[in-house]
N, C-alpha and C positions, 0 to 999 in steps of 0.2 A: 779558610775559604771553603776547602774541601769538606770540614765536619759541617760548615752551615748547609749546604749543596747535598750532602747524607741527609741531613735531620728532614731540610725539606723535601728530598725526597721519600723519606719515612714517611713524612705525616702526609705527603699526596698518595704515597698507595692505601697509608691507614684508613682516608677518608673515601679512598673510591673502596674499598672492600667494605666497608662501612655497607656499599646499594648494591642489590642481585645485580646482575647484567639484567640488562633492557632485555624484556620477552616479545615476541611479535604475537600480536594476538589474531588479529585479524588474518582470510587467504584468501586478502583477494583479485580475483581473477583480471585476465589481461585488458589493459584498456579501461581498467576504472577508477574511480576516485575515492581514496578511503578521508573522512572527514567527521571534523565536529565529534570527538569523543566525548563520552562524558561516564562519572565514574560516582559507583557508593559500594559501599563497603556494609556488609552485615555485620552482625553482632559475634558470630562466628568469625569473624577477622576475611571472609571470603570476598574476592574484589571483584564486582560485577561490573560489565563494560557496556554501552549502548554506542552507533556512531551509525551515520551515513557513509553509504557507499554505493555505485553505481556509474553509470556515463551521466554524463548532464541532462536533466531534465526524464531522466526515469534511474530517480532515485531508490533505494530500501534502504529500510533500518535494520541494521543487524545487531547481532545481542550477544556474549559469549560470558563465560565467567571461570575462574581456576578451579580447576578438580586436580588433586593432588600435587605433583610436581611440572602439571602442562593445562593448556586451557583446551576446553571444550570445543568442538566443530559449530561454528558461529552459525545461529539456527537467525531465520528470515521472520522478524517485528512484524514488517508491513513493507507492503512496495504499493507508491504512488506513481500515477500517469503521469502528473503535473510534478511539481516543484515542493520538495521538505524542507524545511526552514532551517529547523535542529531540534533536537532530541533531550529529554533529559530522562534519567533513571534514580530509582529511589529503590530499599528495601524493604521492608517491614522489619518488624520483630521477630518475626518466626522465621527469615529469611526469603520471604517471597518478593521478587523484583517488581515493580511498575515503570512502565516507558509511558513517557507523553514525547508527543511528536505535533510539532507543528506544523500542517499542512494543506496544498492547495488541489488538493483530487476535488477537495470543494470551492468554491471560491464565493469572498475572498475569505483567507487564511482562516482554518480552528484548528483547535486544541483536539487529537481524539490521546486515548488511551489503550494498552492493553496490557496484564497482566500474565503472569507465567503460569498454566494450571499444568502440573506436572511437569510432562515432557513439551507439549505445547502451549504457544501462545493463542491466547482469544484473539477472536475477530475486533479490531479496531474501536471504537467506540466513540461520537461524539461525547465529548464532555459536555460541552454547551454551545447554545447559539451567540457565540461570541465573537468577533471577527479580531482574532489571537493568537498570538505561539508564546509557549511555556517559558519564563524567566526562570523561576528557580521551586524545586518542589524537595521537600523535607520529610522526615518521620520525629515525631516525638517522643519520651520516656514511657509513653503511654499508646503508641502504638498507631497516633492519627497523624496520619499523612495530608500535608498542607503546601499549598498551591500560589505560589505570585505571579501575576499576568498581568500586562498591558494590553489594551488594548488599542490596535490598530485604525487605519482611514479615520483619522483628526478626529476619534474622539476623545483624547487626551485625557484617558481614565488609567488607575491603574487599580484591579481586582484582586477579591483572597475568597478562593474556597479550598472544601475540602472533603477531602474522599469518604466515604463510608466503604468499609470494604463487605460488609452483610448484605449490601442491598447492588453491589459496584458498578456506585455512580459518585458524580460528584457533587457537593449542595450548590444549590443556587448564588452564584458568586454572589458576594459583597464590595461595595463598593470602598476602596483604600483611602482613594485620593482624586480631584478632578482640577486640573488648571486648562489655561489657555493656550499652552504651546504641548506638544509631544513631553509624556511622561515611559521613558526606556528602562531598558534593562532592569533589574531589580534582586535584590539578593535579601536571605530569611534565615532566621536561625531564631531557637527556641530557646528559652533562658530553662532555668533549674525548676520554676513552676509552671515549666511547658507556656506560657507567654511566649507571643511572637516579637521580632522584633524586625521589620521590613527596611530596606533601603534604595532607593532608585536615582537615577539621573533624570533631571527636569531640566529642559529646553528653555524653561520661563524664566528663570537663576544663575542657570550655566553651572548651576552645583548639583550636589549631591543633598533629598531631600530623606525624611526620617520619620518613619512610624511606630507607633508600640501597641497590638493587642492583649487583652487581658481577658480573651473568649468570650467577650460580649460586645465591646464596638474597639475600634482604633482611633488612635488620639489623634486628634488636628497634625496633619503632618508639619515638620519646622522644617527651614532650611538650615545644614549645618553651617562650620565657619568654612570661609571660601577665602584663601590665600589671593587667590587670582579670580574673581569673581565677572572678569569677560573670558574667560578661557573655558571650555568646556570640559567637564570633569567627568569621567569617563570609566569600566569596569569596576564599579564598585565591588565591595564585599562587606557581611557584618559576621561578628562572632561574637559568641557572651560565653564569659567567664561562670569562674564555680559562685557568685557572689552577683548572679544576675545582669552585670554591667556591662554594655554593648559597645565594640569594640570594630571600628571602622574604617577603609581602607580604601585608595582609589587613586585612578590614573588622571594628574593635571594638566589635561591637554595640551602635552608635549613637556610641561616645566616641571616636572616629577612626579615622585610618589610620594602619597598626605595620606596621615593617619590621623583619626581623634579617638577620642571617648567620654563618657559621659562623666561628669563628676557629679556626685549627692542625687537630691533630686529635681535636679532643675531640669527646665523643659528637653 
């Protein structure tokens, strides 16, 4: 019995030592809330983090990255006199971060963006005139930044856009899917050929929908297999392996965590 306890303790210590000790990134002032972090890691392994902080209804978006054995002093990306819904961050292949934020400094909510120019953040710009907040943003191997977002206000649409770094602007959004009820959440992944795979939750089917983009158009979305069709699925994520096969996971409305993958060339 003593040997078993000792072996268990050694295993626990070994597993714990495999991870670095938690590090404080923010430097929150007294009375501030710090919420909804997002993370991107550059090709050279440097983590970049954005988050929302401040007293309620007076939030700002902050940013920090690791430098050597510490974190830089948090930088203010954007301050909103109203409400900031969420932030998303991506780092291009040159190591330059771009931050997206869903903001109500204009109403209804819009997506704004800012990128780091040397030691300062650019003045946030409106991405496009659609009522929306960012769902997911990724960079592919060709240094192209892709955005997936849902439209708010009862319009029940899922959209795609791409960032043009030379023009510092986003493409006119391309419609991915439309339905009679809300389409929300959303996750995006690029495969080895830089084609895109997208999933989101549907309030029509209560499940997860999937679509594929080959650089020219999005396929008609399909409803993924659902073990509990009367429970709403949430928190969907898609990842793609080295063979360009999509793998998808989600929470099934209190019934557990479920996974599916695509077999062959079927829908």
